[in-house]
MIVEXZA-964924 format. One record per residue (C-alpha): residue number from 1; chain; residue in one letter; y, x, z. Coordinates in pm, whole numbers. Layout:
<nodes>
NUM|A|a|Y|X|Z;
...
</nodes>
This chain:
<nodes>
1|A|m|-231|-2401|939;
2|A|a|-43|-2193|1194;
3|A|s|201|-2424|1366;
4|A|a|565|-2330|1411;
5|A|i|520|-2429|1776;
6|A|y|372|-2083|1826;
7|A|f|719|-1957|1771;
8|A|l|833|-2103|2100;
9|A|f|619|-1849|2283;
10|A|p|661|-1472|2276;
11|A|d|288|-1433|2214;
12|A|i|332|-1551|1854;
13|A|c|277|-1194|1748;
14|A|f|-81|-1205|1864;
15|A|i|-194|-1537|1712;
16|A|d|-496|-1558|1489;
17|A|t|-369|-1649|1144;
18|A|s|-698|-1581|966;
19|A|t|-724|-1945|858;
20|A|y|-420|-1905|631;
21|A|i|-248|-1614|450;
22|A|p|-285|-1520|87;
23|A|a|-315|-1144|31;
24|A|s|52|-1092|-51;
25|A|v|222|-1350|170;
26|A|l|532|-1128|206;
27|A|d|578|-1131|-171;
28|A|s|582|-1514|-184;
29|A|s|901|-1669|-318;
30|A|i|1137|-1782|-40;
31|A|e|1146|-2143|-166;
32|A|y|784|-2191|-49;
33|A|l|876|-2128|314;
34|A|k|876|-2444|527;
35|A|g|1231|-2583|556;
36|A|v|1377|-2388|261;
37|A|g|1296|-2555|-74;
38|A|p|1446|-2483|-421;
39|A|l|1815|-2562|-348;
40|A|r|1843|-2356|-30;
41|A|a|1634|-2080|-191;
42|A|d|1884|-2062|-475;
43|A|m|2172|-2020|-228;
44|A|l|1984|-1753|-25;
45|A|k|1911|-1558|-344;
46|A|k|2272|-1568|-466;
47|A|e|2445|-1506|-133;
48|A|l|2211|-1277|63;
49|A|n|1967|-1138|-197;
50|A|i|1679|-1306|-12;
51|A|f|1418|-1368|-283;
52|A|t|1089|-1331|-93;
53|A|f|940|-1371|254;
54|A|r|972|-990|287;
55|A|d|1348|-1007|218;
56|A|l|1385|-1266|494;
57|A|l|1177|-1055|734;
58|A|e|1408|-759|662;
59|A|h|1725|-967|706;
60|A|f|1784|-859|1065;
61|A|p|1991|-1042|1332;
62|A|f|2321|-876|1424;
63|A|r|2312|-1009|1783;
64|A|h|2110|-1221|2023;
65|A|i|2207|-1495|2265;
66|A|d|2043|-1491|2606;
67|A|k|1921|-1843|2689;
68|A|t|1630|-1724|2901;
69|A|k|1791|-1840|3231;
70|A|v|1933|-2173|3346;
71|A|n|2211|-2124|3603;
72|A|l|2363|-2362|3855;
73|A|i|2718|-2478|3780;
74|A|g|2821|-2351|4126;
75|A|e|2724|-1996|4020;
76|A|i|2990|-1980|3745;
77|A|s|3270|-1738|3835;
78|A|p|3571|-1597|3641;
79|A|q|3346|-1296|3561;
80|A|t|3084|-1515|3386;
81|A|e|3107|-1482|3007;
82|A|y|2832|-1702|2860;
83|A|v|2622|-1943|3062;
84|A|q|2339|-2198|3025;
85|A|v|2331|-2490|3270;
86|A|a|2153|-2826|3295;
87|A|g|2279|-3156|3438;
88|A|k|2373|-3521|3387;
89|A|l|2651|-3609|3140;
90|A|v|2920|-3838|3292;
91|A|d|3276|-3963|3228;
92|A|i|3322|-3920|2851;
93|A|g|3673|-3995|2723;
94|A|v|3945|-3901|2471;
95|A|l|4270|-3759|2616;
96|A|g|4606|-3670|2460;
97|A|e|4755|-3766|2123;
98|A|k|4791|-3619|1772;
99|A|r|4751|-3239|1791;
100|A|g|4686|-3248|2165;
101|A|k|4398|-3494|2121;
102|A|r|4068|-3381|2277;
103|A|l|3734|-3519|2388;
104|A|v|3640|-3443|2749;
105|A|a|3308|-3497|2929;
106|A|y|3168|-3376|3260;
107|A|l|2828|-3229|3341;
108|A|k|2702|-3262|3700;
109|A|d|2421|-3080|3877;
110|A|k|2343|-3047|4251;
111|A|s|2591|-2757|4289;
112|A|g|2902|-2883|4109;
113|A|t|3076|-3022|3800;
114|A|l|3154|-2851|3466;
115|A|e|3418|-2976|3220;
116|A|l|3316|-2986|2849;
117|A|t|3594|-3007|2587;
118|A|w|3605|-3066|2209;
119|A|f|3914|-3034|1987;
120|A|q|3738|-3081|1652;
121|A|g|3491|-3337|1515;
122|A|i|3580|-3564|1809;
123|A|n|3454|-3894|1658;
124|A|w|3121|-3747|1546;
125|A|v|3059|-3572|1880;
126|A|q|3153|-3884|2079;
127|A|k|2903|-4098|1886;
128|A|s|2623|-3847|1942;
129|A|l|2671|-3810|2321;
130|A|q|2462|-4028|2556;
131|A|p|2630|-4083|2898;
132|A|g|2394|-4073|3195;
133|A|q|2138|-3854|3015;
134|A|d|2029|-3501|3116;
135|A|y|2146|-3219|2887;
136|A|l|2094|-2844|2851;
137|A|v|2437|-2691|2781;
138|A|y|2528|-2341|2659;
139|A|g|2863|-2180|2581;
140|A|k|3143|-1940|2665;
141|A|t|3305|-2017|2999;
142|A|g|3671|-2034|3087;
143|A|f|3869|-2162|3383;
144|A|f|4133|-2439|3361;
145|A|n|4329|-2537|3672;
146|A|g|4076|-2340|3879;
147|A|r|3776|-2534|3742;
148|A|p|3506|-2400|3507;
149|A|q|3515|-2529|3151;
150|A|i|3325|-2478|2821;
151|A|t|3498|-2554|2489;
152|A|h|3276|-2671|2199;
153|A|p|2949|-2619|2390;
154|A|e|2599|-2630|2240;
155|A|l|2406|-2930|2376;
156|A|e|2038|-3019|2379;
157|A|l|1907|-3351|2511;
158|A|l|1645|-3289|2781;
159|A|a|1487|-3638|2769;
160|A|g|1261|-3602|3075;
161|A|v|1161|-3239|3002;
162|A|k|1211|-2981|3279;
163|A|a|1526|-2769|3219;
164|A|d|1378|-2433|3132;
165|A|g|1519|-2120|2974;
166|A|k|1381|-1997|2642;
167|A|a|1106|-1736|2650;
168|A|f|1294|-1513|2406;
169|A|l|1648|-1410|2314;
170|A|e|1785|-1633|2038;
171|A|p|1881|-1440|1721;
172|A|i|2204|-1489|1523;
173|A|y|2191|-1368|1162;
174|A|p|2454|-1252|914;
175|A|t|2547|-1530|671;
176|A|t|2838|-1615|436;
177|A|e|3109|-1882|425;
178|A|k|2941|-2049|124;
179|A|l|2610|-2072|310;
180|A|k|2779|-2206|624;
181|A|a|2942|-2478|415;
182|A|r|2590|-2586|308;
183|A|g|2461|-2582|665;
184|A|i|2283|-2246|638;
185|A|t|2436|-2089|950;
186|A|g|2321|-1777|1133;
187|A|r|2121|-2009|1360;
188|A|q|1958|-2194|1068;
189|A|i|1836|-1863|924;
190|A|g|1673|-1810|1266;
191|A|k|1476|-2132|1210;
192|A|f|1353|-2000|875;
193|A|t|1244|-1676|1042;
194|A|s|1068|-1872|1317;
195|A|a|872|-2054|1045;
196|A|l|784|-1722|878;
197|A|l|656|-1517|1175;
198|A|p|350|-1732|1256;
199|A|l|231|-1676|897;
200|A|l|213|-1300|952;
201|A|s|-41|-1075|1117;
202|A|e|-110|-702|1130;
203|A|r|-275|-743|790;
204|A|e|62|-802|622;
205|A|l|243|-542|832;
206|A|p|-14|-266|879;
207|A|e|76|43|1077;
208|A|n|222|327|865;
209|A|l|283|593|1131;
210|A|p|6|813|1275;
211|A|a|-130|686|1607;
212|A|s|-67|1024|1773;
213|A|m|304|1003|1676;
214|A|l|339|648|1815;
215|A|e|187|767|2141;
216|A|k|399|1081|2163;
217|A|l|726|897|2090;
218|A|k|622|586|2289;
219|A|l|695|359|1991;
220|A|p|566|0|1965;
221|A|s|346|-95|1667;
222|A|r|507|-186|1337;
223|A|f|399|-549|1358;
224|A|q|515|-588|1719;
225|A|s|849|-426|1625;
226|A|f|917|-679|1349;
227|A|c|842|-962|1593;
228|A|n|1064|-816|1863;
229|A|v|1356|-731|1640;
230|A|h|1385|-1104|1563;
231|A|f|1266|-1278|1882;
232|A|p|1249|-1028|2172;
233|A|r|1162|-1134|2525;
234|A|s|1425|-897|2663;
235|A|q|1696|-655|2557;
236|A|q|1453|-366|2631;
237|A|d|1197|-507|2386;
238|A|y|1468|-542|2122;
239|A|d|1598|-186|2173;
240|A|a|1245|-42|2148;
241|A|a|1179|-240|1826;
242|A|v|1504|-127|1663;
243|A|r|1442|235|1760;
244|A|r|1093|218|1609;
245|A|l|1208|61|1278;
246|A|k|1503|303|1243;
247|A|f|1271|599|1306;
248|A|e|1028|464|1045;
249|A|e|1301|432|779;
250|A|l|1432|783|837;
251|A|f|1087|939|880;
252|A|v|951|788|555;
253|A|a|1265|908|369;
254|A|q|1219|1262|510;
255|A|v|848|1272|423;
256|A|s|918|1147|69;
257|A|l|1186|1412|11;
258|A|a|972|1687|162;
259|A|l|687|1589|-72;
260|A|v|917|1618|-375;
261|A|r|1026|1960|-251;
262|A|m|666|2069|-182;
263|A|e|549|1953|-522;
264|A|r|827|2154|-684;
265|A|h|743|2462|-477;
266|A|r|373|2421|-538;
267|A|f|359|2335|-906;
268|A|s|686|2439|-1070;
269|A|r|696|2768|-1257;
270|A|g|1002|2986|-1251;
271|A|v|1099|3323|-1390;
272|A|k|1063|3616|-1151;
273|A|f|1360|3835|-1060;
274|A|e|1153|4129|-944;
275|A|k|1429|4369|-846;
276|A|v|1785|4405|-729;
277|A|g|1891|4661|-988;
278|A|e|2167|4890|-1102;
279|A|l|2424|4629|-1213;
280|A|f|2407|4444|-883;
281|A|n|2419|4761|-671;
282|A|t|2699|4926|-872;
283|A|f|2916|4615|-851;
284|A|y|2836|4561|-483;
285|A|n|2918|4920|-389;
286|A|t|3219|4991|-615;
287|A|a|3380|4676|-758;
288|A|l|3351|4417|-481;
289|A|p|3714|4330|-389;
290|A|f|3636|4260|-22;
291|A|e|3361|4279|239;
292|A|l|3126|3979|211;
293|A|t|3122|3729|499;
294|A|g|2804|3678|702;
295|A|a|2759|3340|531;
296|A|q|2781|3493|182;
297|A|k|2523|3759|274;
298|A|r|2290|3494|415;
299|A|v|2311|3279|100;
300|A|l|2250|3580|-127;
301|A|k|1938|3663|73;
302|A|e|1814|3301|30;
303|A|i|1878|3318|-347;
304|A|r|1705|3657|-366;
305|A|n|1395|3515|-190;
306|A|d|1391|3201|-408;
307|A|t|1413|3389|-738;
308|A|a|1145|3649|-651;
309|A|r|858|3406|-596;
310|A|g|777|3290|-948;
311|A|r|874|2931|-854;
312|A|q|1184|2759|-986;
313|A|m|1480|2777|-747;
314|A|n|1665|2449|-691;
315|A|r|1936|2527|-441;
316|A|l|2248|2334|-341;
317|A|l|2525|2566|-223;
318|A|q|2795|2383|-35;
319|A|g|3093|2581|78;
320|A|d|3435|2472|189;
321|A|v|3736|2529|-35;
322|A|g|3799|2905|-59;
323|A|s|3474|3014|109;
324|A|g|3390|3251|-178;
325|A|k|3119|3066|-374;
326|A|t|3228|3230|-702;
327|A|i|3141|3581|-577;
328|A|v|2795|3456|-473;
329|A|a|2753|3305|-822;
330|A|l|2856|3633|-988;
331|A|l|2620|3847|-776;
332|A|s|2335|3604|-857;
333|A|m|2416|3637|-1230;
334|A|l|2412|4018|-1199;
335|A|m|2071|3989|-1032;
336|A|a|1952|3791|-1338;
337|A|a|2099|4051|-1579;
338|A|d|1923|4332|-1388;
339|A|n|1594|4156|-1460;
340|A|g|1669|4105|-1830;
341|A|f|1775|3738|-1807;
342|A|q|2084|3553|-1924;
343|A|s|2294|3322|-1705;
344|A|c|2529|3034|-1765;
345|A|l|2793|2885|-1537;
346|A|m|2883|2526|-1619;
347|A|a|3213|2379|-1492;
348|A|p|3330|2017|-1519;
349|A|t|3668|2082|-1689;
350|A|e|3811|2327|-1943;
351|A|i|4077|2442|-1697;
352|A|l|3817|2526|-1436;
353|A|a|3587|2693|-1693;
354|A|q|3879|2908|-1819;
355|A|q|3970|2999|-1465;
356|A|h|3612|3097|-1376;
357|A|y|3598|3303|-1695;
358|A|a|3930|3479|-1627;
359|A|g|3826|3557|-1268;
360|A|l|3477|3682|-1356;
361|A|s|3601|3887|-1657;
362|A|s|3855|4072|-1445;
363|A|l|3591|4145|-1177;
364|A|l|3348|4274|-1444;
365|A|k|3603|4471|-1649;
366|A|d|3450|4810|-1560;
367|A|m|3088|4694|-1585;
368|A|p|2858|4714|-1891;
369|A|v|2819|4335|-1888;
370|A|e|2900|4094|-2173;
371|A|i|3053|3763|-2065;
372|A|k|3205|3493|-2292;
373|A|l|3370|3150|-2266;
374|A|l|3237|2845|-2451;
375|A|t|3427|2515|-2431;
376|A|g|3512|2227|-2664;
377|A|s|3830|2403|-2777;
378|A|t|3668|2741|-2855;
379|A|k|3770|2825|-3217;
380|A|a|3494|2799|-3481;
381|A|a|3480|3173|-3560;
382|A|e|3461|3268|-3192;
383|A|r|3200|2995|-3132;
384|A|r|2976|3137|-3407;
385|A|k|2998|3484|-3248;
386|A|v|2913|3349|-2900;
387|A|l|2618|3143|-3029;
388|A|a|2479|3441|-3223;
389|A|a|2512|3674|-2922;
390|A|l|2340|3420|-2694;
391|A|a|2054|3367|-2940;
392|A|e|1990|3739|-2990;
393|A|g|2027|3821|-2619;
394|A|s|2320|4067|-2633;
395|A|l|2536|3828|-2426;
396|A|h|2447|3841|-2054;
397|A|m|2661|3554|-1925;
398|A|v|2837|3248|-2063;
399|A|v|3090|3032|-1880;
400|A|g|3153|2688|-2024;
401|A|t|3185|2311|-1999;
402|A|h|2947|2045|-2136;
403|A|a|2966|2247|-2460;
404|A|v|2694|2473|-2314;
405|A|i|2432|2195|-2326;
406|A|e|2483|2110|-2695;
407|A|d|2170|2153|-2910;
408|A|a|2337|2428|-3116;
409|A|v|2351|2654|-2809;
410|A|q|2027|2854|-2790;
411|A|f|1953|3130|-2537;
412|A|a|1725|3427|-2596;
413|A|n|1620|3438|-2233;
414|A|l|1797|3197|-1995;
415|A|g|1698|3272|-1635;
416|A|l|1976|3126|-1418;
417|A|a|2188|2812|-1456;
418|A|i|2478|2758|-1217;
419|A|v|2646|2416|-1204;
420|A|d|2986|2394|-1034;
421|A|e|3092|2066|-869;
422|A|q|2752|1913|-936;
423|A|h|2850|1549|-876;
424|A|r|3059|1560|-1196;
425|A|f|2744|1608|-1408;
426|A|g|2475|1348|-1467;
427|A|v|2106|1421|-1412;
428|A|a|2037|1388|-1786;
429|A|q|2305|1647|-1867;
430|A|r|2154|1896|-1625;
431|A|a|1805|1830|-1762;
432|A|r|1921|1931|-2112;
433|A|l|2017|2268|-1970;
434|A|w|1670|2323|-1820;
435|A|k|1512|2271|-2164;
436|A|k|1689|2572|-2307;
437|A|a|1416|2807|-2183;
438|A|p|1034|2794|-2211;
439|A|i|1012|2840|-1831;
440|A|p|1289|2635|-1663;
441|A|p|1572|2859|-1533;
442|A|h|1657|2893|-1166;
443|A|v|1921|2639|-1067;
444|A|l|2213|2694|-831;
445|A|v|2424|2385|-779;
446|A|m|2764|2451|-614;
447|A|t|3002|2205|-454;
448|A|a|3328|2249|-266;
449|A|t|3295|1898|-127;
450|A|p|3148|1958|218;
451|A|i|2858|1721|275;
452|A|p|2788|1603|630;
453|A|r|2460|1747|751;
454|A|t|2303|1403|802;
455|A|l|2389|1308|445;
456|A|a|2268|1637|299;
457|A|m|1937|1592|482;
458|A|t|1894|1253|317;
459|A|a|2075|1239|-16;
460|A|y|1997|1597|-117;
461|A|g|1682|1647|88;
462|A|d|1477|1733|-222;
463|A|l|1696|2042|-282;
464|A|d|1690|2355|-70;
465|A|y|2041|2387|61;
466|A|s|2271|2659|182;
467|A|v|2594|2618|371;
468|A|m|2886|2862|363;
469|A|d|3100|2782|663;
470|A|e|3304|3104|695;
471|A|l|3628|3187|518;
472|A|p|3683|3539|378;
473|A|p|3902|3764|599;
474|A|g|4279|3753|541;
475|A|r|4293|3379|473;
476|A|q|4548|3204|693;
477|A|p|4485|2844|802;
478|A|i|4703|2590|620;
479|A|t|4955|2405|836;
480|A|t|4934|2030|764;
481|A|v|5206|1784|868;
482|A|h|5273|1413|815;
483|A|r|5618|1295|700;
484|A|n|5735|951|591;
485|A|e|5971|835|317;
486|A|m|6276|864|546;
487|A|q|6216|1242|575;
488|A|r|6189|1309|200;
489|A|a|6519|1503|179;
490|A|g|6401|1742|453;
491|A|v|6071|1796|265;
492|A|m|6262|1885|-55;
493|A|d|6485|2127|139;
494|A|f|6171|2295|271;
495|A|i|6029|2335|-83;
496|A|r|6365|2482|-191;
497|A|a|6345|2741|91;
498|A|e|5987|2838|-10;
499|A|i|6089|2876|-378;
500|A|a|6378|3100|-262;
501|A|k|6109|3326|-106;
502|A|g|5943|3349|-448;
503|A|r|5672|3087|-384;
504|A|q|5560|2783|-587;
505|A|a|5483|2421|-494;
506|A|y|5259|2130|-602;
507|A|i|5373|1768|-582;
508|A|i|5076|1534|-635;
509|A|y|5079|1163|-717;
510|A|p|4777|934|-678;
511|A|l|4572|835|-980;
512|A|i|4508|461|-964;
513|A|e|4184|419|-1157;
514|A|e|4230|48|-1228;
515|A|s|4571|101|-1379;
516|A|e|4645|414|-1578;
517|A|k|4975|256|-1684;
518|A|l|5083|210|-1323;
519|A|s|4986|570|-1233;
520|A|y|5178|698|-1533;
521|A|e|5491|500|-1439;
522|A|d|5469|623|-1077;
523|A|l|5435|980|-1197;
524|A|m|5727|958|-1444;
525|A|q|5947|802|-1175;
526|A|g|5843|1078|-934;
527|A|y|5909|1345|-1198;
528|A|e|6267|1216|-1248;
529|A|q|6317|1210|-870;
530|A|v|6193|1571|-836;
531|A|k|6427|1676|-1121;
532|A|s|6722|1525|-935;
533|A|f|6638|1743|-630;
534|A|f|6559|2052|-843;
535|A|p|6798|2055|-1142;
536|A|e|6730|2274|-1446;
537|A|p|6789|2551|-1546;
538|A|k|6781|2689|-1189;
539|A|y|6439|2531|-1129;
540|A|r|6157|2495|-1381;
541|A|i|5900|2214|-1348;
542|A|s|5556|2166|-1512;
543|A|m|5401|1821|-1542;
544|A|v|5030|1747|-1592;
545|A|h|4864|1405|-1626;
546|A|g|4568|1236|-1792;
547|A|r|4760|1097|-2091;
548|A|q|4859|1440|-2221;
549|A|p|4656|1598|-2501;
550|A|a|4425|1871|-2364;
551|A|e|4630|2145|-2529;
552|A|q|4959|2034|-2374;
553|A|k|4789|1997|-2034;
554|A|d|4653|2352|-2058;
555|A|v|4990|2497|-2163;
556|A|n|5170|2326|-1872;
557|A|m|4899|2435|-1629;
558|A|q|4908|2791|-1764;
559|A|r|5288|2809|-1720;
560|A|f|5243|2729|-1351;
561|A|v|4949|2970|-1313;
562|A|t|5154|3257|-1461;
563|A|g|5456|3175|-1241;
564|A|d|5676|3061|-1529;
565|A|t|5746|2729|-1349;
566|A|h|5832|2677|-982;
567|A|i|5692|2327|-928;
568|A|m|5385|2148|-1062;
569|A|v|5418|1767|-1067;
570|A|s|5074|1623|-1131;
571|A|t|4818|1348|-1074;
572|A|t|4491|1447|-911;
573|A|v|4366|1628|-1225;
574|A|i|4434|1956|-1041;
575|A|e|4200|1858|-758;
576|A|v|3913|2097|-834;
577|A|g|3925|2472|-863;
578|A|v|4277|2555|-984;
579|A|n|4366|2892|-837;
580|A|v|4732|2992|-796;
581|A|p|4758|3236|-502;
582|A|n|5139|3223|-514;
583|A|a|5155|2844|-449;
584|A|s|5229|2790|-80;
585|A|v|5333|2422|-57;
586|A|m|5130|2112|-140;
587|A|v|5312|1778|-113;
588|A|i|5086|1473|-148;
589|A|e|5278|1157|-230;
590|A|s|5146|816|-108;
591|A|t|4887|992|105;
592|A|e|4761|656|230;
593|A|k|4607|591|-117;
594|A|f|4376|896|-98;
595|A|g|4034|936|60;
596|A|l|3972|1210|317;
597|A|s|3759|1441|105;
598|A|q|4008|1414|-182;
599|A|l|4297|1507|50;
600|A|h|4096|1806|172;
601|A|q|4020|1914|-186;
602|A|l|4389|1888|-282;
603|A|r|4498|2083|25;
604|A|g|4259|2359|-83;
605|A|r|4480|2433|-386;
606|A|v|4720|2620|-153;
607|A|g|4641|2891|100;
608|A|r|4468|3101|-165;
609|A|g|4695|3402|-120;
610|A|a|4790|3610|183;
611|A|e|5109|3405|253;
612|A|k|5137|3120|505;
613|A|s|5081|2786|330;
614|A|f|5174|2426|406;
615|A|c|5043|2081|315;
616|A|i|5285|1790|360;
617|A|l|5138|1437|365;
618|A|l|5408|1193|255;
619|A|t|5359|820|319;
620|A|g|5561|500|318;
621|A|s|5687|379|655;
622|A|k|5404|124|695;
623|A|v|5056|279|714;
624|A|s|4725|102|784;
625|A|n|4511|206|1082;
626|A|d|4247|355|851;
627|A|a|4505|567|666;
628|A|r|4658|675|997;
629|A|e|4312|789|1111;
630|A|r|4266|993|791;
631|A|i|4608|1157|827;
632|A|k|4540|1237|1193;
633|A|i|4216|1425|1115;
634|A|m|4384|1611|823;
635|A|c|4660|1734|1054;
636|A|a|4411|1825|1327;
637|A|t|4163|2044|1135;
638|A|n|4108|2258|826;
639|A|d|3730|2243|870;
640|A|g|3584|2063|568;
641|A|f|3260|1982|750;
642|A|k|3439|1804|1037;
643|A|i|3642|1616|775;
644|A|a|3326|1521|585;
645|A|e|3165|1387|906;
646|A|k|3475|1176|973;
647|A|d|3476|1057|612;
648|A|l|3115|945|649;
649|A|e|3212|759|966;
650|A|l|3508|583|806;
651|A|r|3359|499|467;
652|A|g|2983|489|511;
653|A|p|2733|689|305;
654|A|g|2734|473|-7;
655|A|d|3089|572|-98;
656|A|i|3065|945|-40;
657|A|e|3096|1127|-370;
658|A|g|2774|1181|-557;
659|A|t|2550|966|-336;
660|A|k|2605|616|-473;
661|A|q|2289|640|-683;
662|A|s|2068|769|-404;
663|A|g|1796|515|-324;
664|A|m|1731|712|-5;
665|A|l|2048|565|147;
666|A|n|1946|200|120;
667|A|f|1848|175|484;
668|A|k|1818|-173|636;
669|A|l|1875|-69|997;
670|A|a|1926|307|1025;
671|A|s|2277|451|1003;
672|A|l|2356|811|912;
673|A|v|2665|790|1133;
674|A|n|2517|638|1449;
675|A|d|2157|758|1436;
676|A|k|2194|1135|1402;
677|A|q|1949|1202|1687;
678|A|i|1681|977|1538;
679|A|l|1733|1146|1199;
680|A|e|1696|1494|1353;
681|A|s|1378|1381|1528;
682|A|a|1241|1221|1205;
683|A|k|1307|1544|1015;
684|A|i|1129|1758|1275;
685|A|f|825|1526|1287;
686|A|a|807|1501|906;
687|A|g|814|1882|882;
688|A|q|543|1930|1146;
689|A|l|320|1663|992;
690|A|l|334|1814|642;
691|A|d|292|2170|771;
692|A|n|-37|2066|934;
693|A|d|-156|1828|661;
694|A|p|33|1869|330;
695|A|d|-197|1625|144;
696|A|l|-203|1365|424;
697|A|s|-582|1373|407;
698|A|s|-660|1343|781;
699|A|a|-773|1005|919;
700|A|d|-464|990|1144;
701|A|n|-231|1027|843;
702|A|l|-418|784|618;
703|A|p|-197|482|708;
704|A|l|112|681|601;
705|A|k|-56|793|278;
706|A|n|-153|433|193;
707|A|y|197|310|270;
708|A|l|357|574|44;
709|A|l|112|493|-236;
710|A|a|197|123|-198;
711|A|r|566|211|-243;
712|A|k|494|377|-582;
713|A|g|805|419|-788;
714|A|k|1018|435|-474;
715|A|t|875|771|-373;
716|A|a|759|1092|-530;
717|A|w|428|1049|-349;
718|A|s|293|860|-650;
719|A|k|283|1192|-836;
720|A|i|60|1356|-575;
721|A|s|-299|1246|-533;
</nodes>
């Protein structure tokens, strides 16, 4: 049996453990580890999700304590933070009374005396101390009356052993209050890990990166890295181990995603758009309302290339609010029509579907193209006509909501499916759309929620993606300001002045998901307050909220769209896609309750016309640091991508819209915020590796192939032999 004594030496990672080890030691239940047992195992499972030896191995320390040196007491200065010293314990006594009561002892070595103080557990500590004995002492230093002192030090009886520093940095692990109460501290978890490491060898942690890559990047082996991330000899060893394990996590994720993408490109069939024909060219040359931006032209070229290859296109188009994604969608649909294929555009809400339909119909009014709307509220007679036209092929384009994926909707020749605001649709819903054609249609997924590049590379890495980061000419940047409750009257005066110029305004209240009732009461209270500032009949106000029947919501929205009302009081239901070019003011109430990307989406409802627009962020007088940070970035920039990067920094990847379900983000060590350079490097190396050896069949890539096959179910590699 491999003794835990090995752990006391840094060479533990090279011991011969051949006398032990079952084949799957890392999959052993944690209760079988020496020192754990059933009760502690139960706590570790509940509190830290540590079920197996592997889970413990991947429970990484958050810091290390350096006890590798033993200093002389005389070397302690006011600059010393933590210190380890050895000496004889003398003069133990209790001083003070009641709250001022403390236990004081002194440690002497040849260079001086150090005061040790305890304010808690005095009786227990006093009983355990042995005056006249030699101790190793560690703790945070302070100075009291010009003399060095350690409060609540860690002590270890030397009992005739030479005072020596440890051969490794001591790890401290994340734990919980419940575990601490049962004695399972961050240090105790270190003892469990020290019992685990001698049971492991390179057989349990085989290398999974090609040898040439390790050499090129100067990375330590996988096995050595796991040893050094827990018990490094030095900070340099620890840093190298962490860098290696972070690179591995990001590299494996990039390879897995690239394999999914390659498999799709290699094996998926798609309809071929062989030409850019008359409809596209006529519209482009005569009906296009403005010159396309460079970004729009670039994306169209990418779509053109994708659809001409006979492979299914799967492209994510992310463009900031107002960057002109709808025109790109329309030109792509015209490309499909030129090649004899139908298209559908699916939007998450009726309002947005109607708006897309109205916008596209007016752009196509002089073109020989049939386009129809299909939503849940389409009347039965109209629905029958639309379904018949789709089935016989006389209808080129349909714009709709979830109604488009119902079984009754059959296409004669569906070639292109466009999904707007993709995170609002589930995977299963999208899959039903693909089944509406014998050869799956090309897919263009659009989102106005800018996705940070690091996140897009990871969460959406299996899609080809395009970014539109230019705004069409003539758009003025929106001026964003922060005002608090005390300045409300001034804000209302400003809205009044804008209405006098013929403009309109939004006033938005937060939607509190946990309490619809609370949101509703807030909104009604706000509505009454707005009415007191803007009395009827001089001012007309629309109100929209989730409790209204769909019809009433649409009527109220429509009144604002047509300019019949001056002010729209609403919850966040207007967040996506509503287009009122005449609205020039957006007031967001209780801004502190909104996330960054939501604030950016709401702000995008104004600034859609040629007039100067304003966004006013209204908060209470007390604002948390986090909220203040969000408001600061909103006032500083209109760039959705900068905002998305900041959002990722503040909230972490798991909370960013649409990525909660992504298994690719469950990294143990790597961080999309702090490890951008490692991610870039991992992406480059993954690309080069698969360009040279797409099947991972070379001897150098065999470890990686075996590792991916062993992770079956977690990676698409299992589909590729």
